[in-house]
C-alpha positions as CSV (number, residue, x, y, z in Angstrom):
1,X,0.0,0.0,0.0
2,X,2.8,2.4,-0.7
3,X,3.6,4.9,2.0
4,X,0.1,6.1,2.5
5,X,0.4,6.1,6.3
6,X,3.5,8.1,6.4
7,X,2.1,10.6,3.9
8,X,-1.1,11.0,5.9
9,X,0.9,11.5,9.1
10,X,3.2,14.0,7.4
11,X,0.2,16.1,6.0
12,X,-1.6,16.0,9.4
13,X,1.4,17.4,11.1
14,X,2.0,20.0,8.4
15,X,-1.6,21.1,9.0
16,X,-0.9,21.1,12.8
17,X,-3.7,18.7,13.5
18,X,-3.7,16.0,16.1
19,X,-5.1,12.6,15.3
20,X,-8.2,13.5,17.3
21,X,-8.5,16.8,15.4
22,X,-8.5,15.0,12.0
23,X,-10.8,12.3,13.3
24,X,-13.4,14.8,14.5
25,X,-13.5,16.7,11.2
26,X,-13.5,13.6,9.1
27,X,-16.1,11.9,11.3
28,X,-14.1,8.9,12.2
29,X,-12.5,7.6,15.4
30,X,-9.0,8.7,16.4
31,X,-8.2,5.0,16.6
32,X,-9.0,4.6,13.0
33,X,-6.7,7.6,12.0
34,X,-4.0,6.0,14.1
35,X,-4.5,2.6,12.4
36,X,-4.4,4.2,8.9
37,X,-1.1,6.0,9.8
38,X,0.6,2.8,11.1
39,X,-0.7,0.6,8.3
40,X,-2.9,-1.5,10.5
41,X,-5.9,-0.4,8.5
42,X,-6.3,0.2,4.8
43,X,-8.4,3.2,3.6
44,X,-11.2,3.1,1.0
45,X,-11.0,5.5,-1.9
46,X,-13.8,7.5,-0.3
47,X,-11.8,7.7,2.9
48,X,-8.7,9.0,1.1
49,X,-10.8,11.7,-0.6
50,X,-12.5,12.6,2.7
51,X,-9.2,12.9,4.6
52,X,-7.7,14.9,1.7
53,X,-10.6,17.3,1.8
54,X,-10.3,17.8,5.6
55,X,-6.5,18.3,5.2
56,X,-7.1,20.8,2.4
57,X,-4.7,19.1,0.1
58,X,-3.7,20.6,-3.3
59,X,-5.0,18.5,-6.2
60,X,-1.6,17.0,-7.1
61,X,-1.2,15.8,-3.5
62,X,-4.7,14.2,-3.5
63,X,-3.5,12.2,-6.5
64,X,-0.3,11.3,-4.7
65,X,-2.2,10.2,-1.6
66,X,-4.6,8.1,-3.7
67,X,-1.6,6.4,-5.5
68,X,0.0,5.6,-2.2
69,X,-3.2,3.9,-1.1
70,X,-3.4,1.9,-4.4
71,X,-6.1,4.0,-6.2
72,X,-6.2,5.7,-9.5
73,X,-5.8,9.5,-9.6
74,X,-8.9,11.7,-9.6
75,X,-7.4,14.9,-11.2
76,X,-5.9,15.4,-14.6
77,X,-3.0,17.7,-15.5
78,X,-3.5,19.1,-19.0
79,X,-1.0,21.4,-20.6
80,X,-2.2,24.9,-21.2
81,X,-1.7,24.3,-24.9
82,X,-4.2,21.4,-24.9
83,X,-7.2,21.8,-27.2
84,X,-9.5,21.5,-24.2
85,X,-7.8,24.4,-22.5
86,X,-8.7,26.8,-25.3
87,X,-11.3,28.7,-23.2
88,X,-8.8,29.0,-20.4
89,X,-6.1,30.4,-22.7
90,X,-8.6,32.8,-24.1
91,X,-9.6,33.9,-20.6
92,X,-6.0,34.4,-19.5
93,X,-5.2,36.4,-22.7
94,X,-8.3,38.5,-22.2
95,X,-7.2,39.4,-18.6
96,X,-3.6,40.1,-19.6
97,X,-4.4,42.2,-22.6
98,X,-7.1,44.3,-20.8
99,X,-4.7,45.1,-18.0
100,X,-2.5,47.1,-20.4
101,X,-0.9,49.6,-20.2
102,X,-0.1,48.0,-16.8
103,X,2.1,44.8,-16.7
104,X,0.5,41.4,-16.1
105,X,1.8,37.8,-16.2
106,X,0.6,34.3,-15.7
107,X,2.7,32.0,-13.6
108,X,2.6,28.3,-12.7
109,X,3.3,26.8,-9.2
110,X,7.0,27.3,-9.5
111,X,6.8,30.9,-10.8
112,X,7.5,29.9,-14.4
113,X,6.2,32.5,-16.9
114,X,3.3,31.0,-18.8
115,X,2.0,34.2,-20.6
116,X,2.8,37.9,-20.4
117,X,1.3,41.0,-21.8
118,X,3.1,43.6,-23.9
119,X,3.9,46.0,-21.0
120,X,5.4,43.1,-18.9
121,X,7.4,42.0,-22.0
122,X,8.9,45.5,-22.2
123,X,10.0,45.2,-18.5
124,X,11.4,41.7,-18.9
125,X,13.1,41.7,-22.3
126,X,16.0,44.0,-21.2
127,X,17.0,41.5,-18.5
128,X,16.6,38.4,-20.8
129,X,13.3,37.0,-19.3
130,X,10.7,35.4,-21.5
131,X,7.8,32.9,-21.4
132,X,9.1,29.6,-19.9
133,X,11.7,31.2,-17.6
134,X,11.4,31.0,-13.8
135,X,11.1,34.3,-11.9
136,X,12.3,32.5,-8.8
137,X,15.6,31.5,-10.5
138,X,15.9,35.0,-12.1
139,X,15.5,36.6,-8.7
140,X,18.4,34.6,-7.3
141,X,20.8,34.4,-10.2
142,X,19.9,36.9,-13.0
143,X,22.2,39.8,-12.2
144,X,20.7,42.2,-14.7
145,X,17.2,41.8,-13.0
146,X,18.7,42.1,-9.5
147,X,20.5,45.2,-10.4
148,X,17.3,46.8,-11.8
149,X,15.4,46.2,-8.6
150,X,16.1,49.3,-6.5
151,X,14.7,47.9,-3.2
152,X,16.0,44.4,-3.7
153,X,16.3,43.5,0.0
154,X,12.7,44.4,0.7
155,X,11.5,42.4,-2.4
156,X,13.5,39.4,-1.3
157,X,11.9,39.5,2.2
158,X,8.5,39.7,0.5
159,X,9.2,36.8,-1.8
160,X,10.5,34.7,1.1
161,X,7.3,35.5,3.0
162,X,5.2,34.4,0.0
163,X,7.1,31.2,-0.6
164,X,6.7,30.2,3.1
165,X,3.0,30.8,2.7
166,X,2.9,28.7,-0.4
167,X,4.7,25.8,1.4
168,X,1.9,25.8,4.0
169,X,-0.5,25.1,1.1
170,X,1.6,22.8,-1.1
171,X,3.4,21.0,1.7
172,X,6.6,19.3,0.6
173,X,7.9,20.9,-2.6
174,X,11.6,20.6,-3.3
175,X,11.8,23.5,-5.7
176,X,10.1,26.0,-3.3
177,X,12.0,24.6,-0.4
178,X,15.3,25.1,-2.2
179,X,14.5,28.7,-3.0
180,X,13.4,29.3,0.6
181,X,16.8,28.0,1.8
182,X,18.7,30.2,-0.7
183,X,16.7,33.3,0.1
184,X,17.1,32.7,3.9
185,X,20.9,32.9,3.4
186,X,20.5,36.3,1.8
187,X,17.8,38.0,3.7
188,X,18.9,39.7,6.9
189,X,17.2,38.6,10.1
190,X,19.2,40.9,12.4
191,X,16.1,43.1,12.9
192,X,13.0,41.2,12.2
193,X,10.1,43.5,11.8
194,X,6.6,43.0,10.6
195,X,6.1,43.5,6.9
196,X,4.3,46.8,6.0
197,X,0.8,46.6,4.4
198,X,2.3,47.0,0.9
199,X,5.9,46.6,-0.4
200,X,6.1,48.0,-3.9
201,X,8.8,46.7,-6.2
202,X,10.8,49.6,-7.5
203,X,12.1,48.7,-10.9
204,X,14.6,50.7,-12.9
205,X,14.0,50.8,-16.7
206,X,15.1,53.2,-19.4
207,X,16.5,55.6,-16.9
208,X,13.3,55.7,-14.8
209,X,12.3,54.0,-11.6
210,X,8.8,52.6,-11.8
211,X,7.0,51.5,-8.6
212,X,4.6,48.5,-8.6
213,X,2.3,46.5,-6.3
214,X,0.5,43.4,-7.4
215,X,-2.8,41.6,-7.2
216,X,-3.0,37.8,-7.6
217,X,-5.9,35.9,-9.2
218,X,-6.6,32.2,-9.6
219,X,-9.3,30.1,-11.3
220,X,-12.0,28.7,-9.0
221,X,-13.9,25.4,-9.1
222,X,-11.4,23.7,-11.4
223,X,-10.7,19.9,-11.8
224,X,-7.3,20.1,-13.3
225,X,-4.0,20.3,-11.5
226,X,-2.2,22.7,-13.9
227,X,-5.1,25.1,-13.9
228,X,-5.6,25.0,-10.2
229,X,-2.0,26.1,-9.8
230,X,-2.1,28.8,-12.5
231,X,-1.9,32.4,-11.1
232,X,-2.4,35.7,-12.8
233,X,-0.4,38.6,-11.3
234,X,-1.6,42.0,-12.3
235,X,0.8,44.9,-11.5
236,X,-0.5,48.3,-10.6
237,X,1.4,51.7,-10.4
238,X,2.2,52.5,-6.8
239,X,2.5,56.2,-7.5
240,X,1.4,58.8,-10.0
241,X,4.8,59.1,-11.8
242,X,4.7,55.3,-12.6
243,X,1.1,55.5,-13.9
244,X,2.0,58.4,-16.3
245,X,5.2,56.6,-17.4
246,X,3.4,53.4,-18.1
247,X,0.7,55.2,-20.2
248,X,3.5,57.0,-22.2
249,X,5.4,53.7,-22.8
250,X,2.2,52.1,-24.0
251,X,1.5,54.9,-26.4
252,X,5.1,54.8,-27.8
C-alpha cells in the first residue's frame, strides 16, 4: 500500500492537527486515524478523498495520496496548450491584454512564466526574461534583473514570506524549499520587523524608476492540477509618476 500512512501523518502534522482533530473533522475515530497511519488499517477510496478534503490538500497531493493507497488519480493535468484548455487560454489572454498599459503575467506553481502581456514584456526583455523562464531562478541568479530592482532586499523579504505561505499550502515541494533556503541565506534577520501593508517593487528601466504593487488571481472550481496552480499577477502603479510613465510607454 505504498507509504500512505507516512504521507497521511506528514500532512496531518504539516496542518498542525492531532489525530483527534483530524478524526473529528473527518467523522471517524482517532483510533482509525492511528491505524491508517501505522498501516494496521487500509483506507477506502472515499476515505482517502475525505481525509484529503479535511486536510485541504492541493489536487496534485490528492493524487499522490490516492496512489500511495493503491487507487487511480482523480485529477488530470492538462498542458495549457491542450485543445480542451482553449477557453482558459482565451480567458488568460483577455485578462492580460485588458490590464494594459499595466504589466500582467501568468505563472505556474514554481513561478515559471506561462504568458505575459506587452507591458510586462517591455519590462522583462531588457533583462533576458521570456515565457518559460522562472522568476524565482531569475530573482536569485539573474544579475541584470537584480541590479534593476532598487529595493532588492525588501523584495527578497516579501518573496521569502510568500514562498513560506505557499509551502503551507503545497506541503513538501523541493523546488520551493530550495528557493526558501537560498533566500534565507541572503535575507537579513538581524532586525526582524513586521512587513508593511504594501511593499512596492521599485524597478529601474530606461533611466526611470517605476514602482509597482501586485494583485493575484486564480481560477476557482477547477478539476485540473495545472489550472488549479495557475496564477495571474496584475501589477499596478504604486505612484502617479509610474502611472504616467506606463501610459506613455504604452503609447510609444
